[in-house]
FIVO-191993 format. One line per 10 residues: number of its first residue (from 0); for each residue z, x, y of C-alpha. Coordinates in pm, whole numbers. Example, Ala and Ser with C-alpha at 12.3 -4.5 7.8 and 13.67 -1.06 7.14 Angstrom:
BEGIN
0) 780/1230/-450 ~ 714/1367/-106
//
This chain:
BEGIN
0) 4/10/18 ~ 52/274/231 ~ -262/440/213 ~ -438/102/315 ~ -180/66/608 ~ -289/346/740 ~ -662/311/649 ~ -618/-22/835 ~ -455/139/1113 ~ -721/392/1178
10) -1036/152/1154 ~ -859/-64/1358 ~ -785/232/1583 ~ -1127/355/1611 ~ -1254/3/1626 ~ -1056/-25/1998 ~ -1188/299/2126 ~ -1564/225/2061 ~ -1544/-143/2230 ~ -1297/60/2515
20) -1575/309/2547 ~ -1873/20/2528 ~ -1690/-167/2826 ~ -1674/141/2995 ~ -2017/179/3026 ~ -2137/-124/3086 ~ -1921/-151/3363 ~ -2035/124/3527 ~ -2409/119/3437 ~ -2393/-217/3639
30) -2226/-64/3981 ~ -2484/191/4055 ~ -2832/61/4190 ~ -3186/320/4138 ~ -3169/514/4449 ~ -3485/541/4689 ~ -3572/901/4625 ~ -3480/1193/4354 ~ -3253/1429/4426 ~ -3383/1627/4724
40) -3641/1391/4831 ~ -3624/1160/5170 ~ -3800/799/5173 ~ -4062/803/5462 ~ -4263/472/5529 ~ -4644/428/5615 ~ -4776/375/5939 ~ -4863/51/5977 ~ -4861/-106/5632 ~ -4499/-122/5410
50) -4607/157/5172 ~ -4334/380/5144 ~ -4304/723/5000 ~ -4077/1048/4919 ~ -4054/1337/5083 ~ -3940/1685/4942 ~ -3619/1804/5151 ~ -3753/2039/5453 ~ -4077/1887/5449 ~ -4287/1703/5717
60) -4417/1338/5661 ~ -4782/1383/5513 ~ -5043/1239/5736 ~ -5034/846/5825 ~ -4639/811/5708 ~ -4316/838/5885 ~ -3947/871/5878 ~ -3740/595/5855 ~ -3553/529/6246 ~ -3216/653/6197
70) -2958/447/6111 ~ -3207/207/5902 ~ -3279/456/5618 ~ -3334/289/5256 ~ -3141/449/5029 ~ -3074/212/4707 ~ -3309/-28/4588 ~ -3222/-357/4680 ~ -2987/-226/4948 ~ -3015/-399/5301
80) -3281/-146/5422 ~ -3498/-179/5126 ~ -3531/-569/5166 ~ -3523/-517/5558 ~ -3820/-287/5522 ~ -4040/-481/5241 ~ -4041/-735/5577 ~ -4149/-475/5867 ~ -4316/-211/5949 ~ -4340/99/6158
90) -4690/48/6363 ~ -4893/362/6541 ~ -4695/278/6866 ~ -4373/406/6634 ~ -4217/31/6720 ~ -4108/-214/6415 ~ -4264/-488/6388 ~ -4264/-813/6109 ~ -4515/-828/5859
//
């Protein structure tokens, strides 16, 4: 009986540890959101459209692209500024206009 009791305790402990690890993984995965750009990059927007791209840090945006205005830079998919720039663009004069 003793070995059966120990086996049940080990099985229960292993099951509980596995369930805890799974729960922690699922909870933290829900808290993370996709970054707009990968590490070492920053987002830029196309002039006259809602198109975007990512540029390596230390490099200027390519022709036809500009940096987002300070304080209005999207960082994660679905964040406030990501949603905003889906309906706004920067025109060729540098003005922010609704599309």
